Residue, then its C-alpha position, 0 to 999 in steps of 0.5 A: m652580902k653584909g658582913e661587920a666590915m660591910e657596915q657603911l660609914v661616913r668620913n668628910g661627908a664621903p660614904c665609906i667602909l672598913c676594909a677587913s684586909r687592910k684594916k683602914l677606912i676606904q671611900l666607898t665607889p661602885e667599883e670599891g663596893v664590888r672589891q669589898d663584897f668579894i673580900q667579904k666572900l673570900i673570908e666568910v665563904y671561902g674560908v681565906p685568912p684576912e691576912n692572906i688578901q692583899v688588895e690593889v697590888q702594883v704588878y711589874e713585868g721585870e722592872t716595868r710597872i704594868g698596872r694594879t690588880d684589885i685583889v690577890v690571895t696568897h699562901g704563906v708570910g713574909s718572904d715565903e708568900q706566893p700568889l695563888l688567886v688574882v681578882e680583877c673587880k669592876r663596877p656593876d655597869w662596866p661589862l666584863i669584855d675582852t680588854v678586861h680579861k687581856q688585862a687580868k691575865r697579863y696580871c696572872d703572867a706577871l704573878g705567875v698565877n693560874l686562877l683568876v676571877l673577874t667580877n663586876g658584882l653580878q655573876p663572877v667569872v672564874l677561869y683556870r689553867t693548868d700551867p702558864a703556858a696553857d690557855f684559861a678555861p671557865l670553872t663552874k665555881l671557885p675552890s675553897y682556900s683549903a681546896l686550893l692549898e690541898q690541889k697545890g700540896l700546900r699545907p695551910a699556914k698556922p694562924t697568927p695566934e691571939f695575945q695571951r696572958e698567963a694566970d698572973g696577968w702578964a704575958g707568957p713566954a711564947f708572946y715575950h717578942w710581941l713586947e720587944g721595943v715597947a719601952g725606950v733604953d732610958t725610961p725609969k723602971p716604974i714607967a717601964l713597967f707601966a708601958y708594959g702593963l698597958m701595951e699588954m692590956l691594948l695587945d689582949t683582944r679577948d676583952r673588947l670594949q663594948n661601950l666608952e663614954t667620950k665628949q668629943a666623938t661617939f664610940v662605935r667599936d673596938c676592932g682589935l689589932r692591926y700591924t701598921t706604920f705611921g709617919n711623923v713630921t721628922g719623916g720617921s715611921w713608927t711600926g707595930r701593933y695598934r689597937y684600933f677603934i672607930f669613933d664617930d667624930m661630930t665634925r668629920g664623921h667617922s674616924v679610925v683611931s689607933i693606940s700603941i706603945l712603942g720605944k724610940a731609938k736612942t741616938e747620939n750625934d745623928p745627922v737627922y735626929g741629933n742626941s735623942k734619949g731612947e724614951t717610950m712613946l704613947l702613940v695616937a693615930i687617925d686614918d684619914f683615907e689614904k693619909t695616916h698620921h700620928s695626931l699625938q706622940l707622947a713621951l711618958d718619960r716627961f708626961i707621967t706623974i707618980t703620986g703614991n699609988r697613982i699614975e697620972v698621964w698628961h701632956d703640955g699642949t706640944l704640937t706640930a701643924g705641918k708646914n706651919g711648925s710648932v704652935k703655942r702650946s698655950d694656944v692648944i690648951d686654951f683650944v681643948f679647954e673651950r671644947q672640953p673643960q674638964l681635961v685642962r687642969e693647972g695649965r696641962i692637959v690631964l688625960g687619965s690616972i690610973e693605980t700603979g702595979p700592972p697588969y691592967t685589963i680593960q676593966t681596970k679602973g681608970v683605963q677606959e677613961l684614959i682611952g677615951n681621952l686619948a681618943d677625944y684629945a687627938i681629934l681635937r689636936d687635928q681640929f686645931r691643925r685644920t684652924v692654923g693658917k686659915 
């Protein structure tokens, strides 16, 4: 079964796929291929919402971890979420012998689940029991998600609505909470207005990029939104909605590049962060399989120049290279200039220019150039990091 998410990509020379549940690149192994194929079937055949599919779930008996099950299908969200189905996947040459059954049933006991699927990509085995004390018995086929909910007397959860804007181009009251925390408390109003306009454009996935001109990588796809967390070198984390894209990076293969705007907390005499202004951060992250990081954290308060009716976004090359610490900004700028000289102007990285006065759309002049330059610059920054210490 070849849905869009089953498209095979390459990262660091290894085949990989974009997981429809985790929304990130996963290295393709024989077992992962079985898992991803079944995830696609759950979505496309059985009608399971992607947000109700959990992958590689840690399972506990009391406080003791007993293993990790491949897939858990749930109902509800947050504290109301409850497991309904366990799926255990093996690679195609791995027979579904008694030890596989025993381990999967143990996961079901720990999770309180009465419906189980075992699959090696050939013929899935569907098992059901009436209650936790009963034995599992075979079913001829797996029920649809709606039928499963109906059997349990559950109502389908309301799907997460797509972000929408009013006729004036701004978010309606129903979506104000999506924008909480976008601008820092110390950000000047004109910059905050720009940040809100840009973030609303990123949130509005009804208008997808179909093509994008970039120099460092080839645009593959606009994947929409993901709600996730990326860390930084200080040990902090940035949780929120990110618009994410796939690019084919000429040096490492396919990359998932995620962009968001979030306000940084204002701190005073904090034992870790000291005194810090509440700025607004333009964040660009890159996934590398299980490792994820922000390649760029750009403080809009400091790296925006407003001239007349134009807003220019730029950067000074500040970069931290892991344990090697901060590097010379001039070295970063020289590195970028050697590879993409059009990004460097008067000793700084110029990422794009957009007219003042949002709202913005994907089609607004300058928006696509800004997205493309952010992706190029983030990829170049990671290339530079790999050269440090060599």
